[in-house]
C-alpha positions as CSV (number, residue, x, y, z in Angstrom):
1,M,7.9,-26.6,43.1
2,G,5.7,-28.7,41.0
3,K,3.1,-27.8,38.4
4,Q,0.3,-28.6,40.8
5,Q,1.6,-26.3,43.5
6,I,2.0,-23.4,41.0
7,Y,-1.7,-23.9,39.9
8,R,-2.8,-24.2,43.6
9,K,-1.0,-20.9,44.6
10,F,-2.3,-19.1,41.5
11,F,-5.9,-20.3,42.3
12,F,-5.7,-19.1,45.9
13,W,-4.1,-15.8,44.8
14,V,-7.0,-15.2,42.4
15,D,-9.5,-16.3,45.1
16,K,-8.0,-13.6,47.4
17,L,-8.8,-10.9,44.8
18,Q,-12.5,-11.7,45.3
19,I,-13.4,-11.0,41.7
20,S,-16.2,-12.6,39.7
21,K,-15.8,-15.2,37.0
22,R,-16.8,-12.6,34.4
23,E,-14.2,-10.1,35.7
24,R,-11.5,-12.9,35.5
25,Y,-12.4,-13.6,31.9
26,T,-12.3,-9.9,31.0
27,I,-8.9,-9.4,32.6
28,T,-7.6,-12.5,30.9
29,V,-8.8,-11.4,27.5
30,V,-7.3,-7.9,28.0
31,L,-4.0,-9.3,29.1
32,C,-3.9,-11.8,26.2
33,S,-4.7,-9.1,23.8
34,L,-1.9,-6.9,25.1
35,V,0.6,-9.8,24.8
36,I,-0.6,-10.6,21.3
37,L,-0.3,-7.0,20.2
38,F,3.1,-6.7,21.8
39,L,4.3,-9.8,20.0
40,F,2.8,-8.6,16.8
41,D,4.6,-5.3,17.1
42,I,7.9,-7.1,17.7
43,V,7.5,-9.7,14.9
44,I,5.8,-7.6,12.2
45,N,7.4,-4.2,12.7
46,E,10.5,-3.9,10.6
47,Q,13.2,-1.3,10.9
48,V,13.5,1.0,8.0
49,V,17.1,2.0,7.2
50,P,17.8,4.5,4.5
51,A,19.8,3.2,1.6
52,P,23.6,3.7,1.9
53,E,23.8,6.0,-1.1
54,N,21.6,8.5,0.8
55,H,23.9,8.7,3.8
56,A,26.3,11.1,2.1
57,E,23.5,13.4,1.0
58,L,21.9,13.4,4.4
59,L,25.2,14.0,6.1
60,A,25.9,16.9,3.8
61,E,22.5,18.4,4.4
62,F,23.0,18.0,8.2
63,E,26.4,19.7,8.0
64,R,24.9,22.6,6.0
65,R,22.0,23.1,8.3
66,S,24.3,22.9,11.3
67,A,26.5,25.6,9.8
68,L,23.4,27.8,9.2
69,I,22.3,27.4,12.8
70,E,25.8,28.2,14.0
71,R,25.8,31.3,11.8
72,E,22.4,32.5,13.2
73,K,23.6,31.9,16.7
74,L,26.7,34.0,16.0
75,E,24.6,36.7,14.5
76,Q,22.4,36.8,17.5
77,D,25.4,36.9,19.9
78,Q,26.7,39.8,17.9
79,I,23.4,41.7,18.1
80,Y,23.4,41.2,21.9
81,A,27.0,42.4,22.1
82,G,26.2,45.5,20.0
83,I,28.3,44.4,17.0
84,E,27.0,44.7,13.4
85,P,26.1,41.1,12.3
86,E,27.2,41.6,8.7
87,I,30.9,41.5,9.8
88,K,30.7,37.8,10.8
89,T,28.3,36.8,8.1
90,D,30.9,37.7,5.4
91,I,33.5,35.6,7.2
92,L,31.1,32.6,7.6
93,R,29.8,32.9,4.0
94,S,33.0,31.2,2.8
95,T,32.6,28.2,5.2
96,V,28.9,27.5,4.3
97,E,27.8,26.3,0.9
98,L,25.4,28.9,-0.5
99,V,22.1,27.9,-2.1
100,N,21.9,28.5,-5.8
101,L,18.5,30.1,-6.4
102,N,18.3,29.0,-10.0
103,S,19.0,25.3,-9.4
104,A,17.9,24.7,-5.8
105,T,15.6,21.9,-4.8
106,I,12.8,22.2,-2.3
107,V,15.0,20.6,0.4
108,E,17.7,23.2,-0.2
109,L,15.3,26.1,-0.3
110,T,13.6,25.0,3.0
111,S,17.0,25.1,4.7
112,L,17.0,28.9,4.3
113,P,15.8,30.8,7.3
114,G,12.1,31.8,7.1
115,I,11.5,29.6,4.0
116,G,9.1,26.7,4.4
117,E,7.8,24.1,2.0
118,T,5.1,26.4,0.6
119,Y,7.5,29.3,-0.1
120,A,10.1,26.9,-1.6
121,Q,7.4,25.5,-3.9
122,R,6.4,29.1,-4.9
123,I,10.0,30.0,-5.7
124,I,10.4,26.9,-7.9
125,E,7.1,27.7,-9.6
126,Y,8.1,31.3,-10.2
127,R,11.5,30.0,-11.6
128,E,9.7,27.6,-14.0
129,T,7.2,30.2,-15.1
130,N,9.5,33.2,-15.5
131,G,12.9,31.6,-16.1
132,D,16.0,31.8,-14.0
133,F,16.4,34.6,-11.5
134,T,18.6,37.5,-12.8
135,S,19.0,39.1,-9.4
136,V,18.5,38.2,-5.8
137,D,16.0,41.2,-5.5
138,E,13.8,39.5,-8.0
139,L,12.8,37.1,-5.2
140,T,10.4,39.7,-3.9
141,N,8.2,39.0,-6.9
142,V,7.4,35.6,-5.3
143,K,4.1,35.8,-3.4
144,G,4.7,36.1,0.3
145,I,8.4,37.0,0.2
146,G,9.0,40.6,1.1
147,E,11.9,42.8,1.9
148,R,12.4,41.6,5.4
149,T,12.5,37.9,4.4
150,L,14.8,38.8,1.5
151,E,17.2,40.5,3.9
152,K,17.2,37.4,6.2
153,I,18.1,35.0,3.4
154,K,20.2,37.3,1.1
155,S,23.5,36.1,2.6
156,Y,22.6,32.5,2.2
157,I,21.8,32.5,-1.5
158,K,23.5,32.9,-4.8
159,L,22.6,33.0,-8.5
């Protein structure tokens, strides 16, 4: 099939559509724009890969959070089974690295259940203002952290 035949078939195909010249130009511009944007995305968009030295830190954080999720799942299973959750928590405490309240970063604090970025920032600010925590119960002095939140995270933290 030669070049002339391809043009001829294309012309007759477009003619069968019964669209005006202005509509053809509009469709052509839209299709060309989409092709250009697609090519631009492929050529310009570069993949961002974290630096290799961060992989160990990210993997450790993943393992720690996975263990926390598994612990919470076991506690929920125990509650549904009618068993006191503290029994398993003591066993799991040795397998999961506890968060040191006096040296924890925002990332470490946000891994605690019920603690988001705002509370983590407040804990750090309290620690910087008042010095290191002397007891876990002192955490209730941080704005927004009450007894219920403290009970949730008590088994995950250390001094």
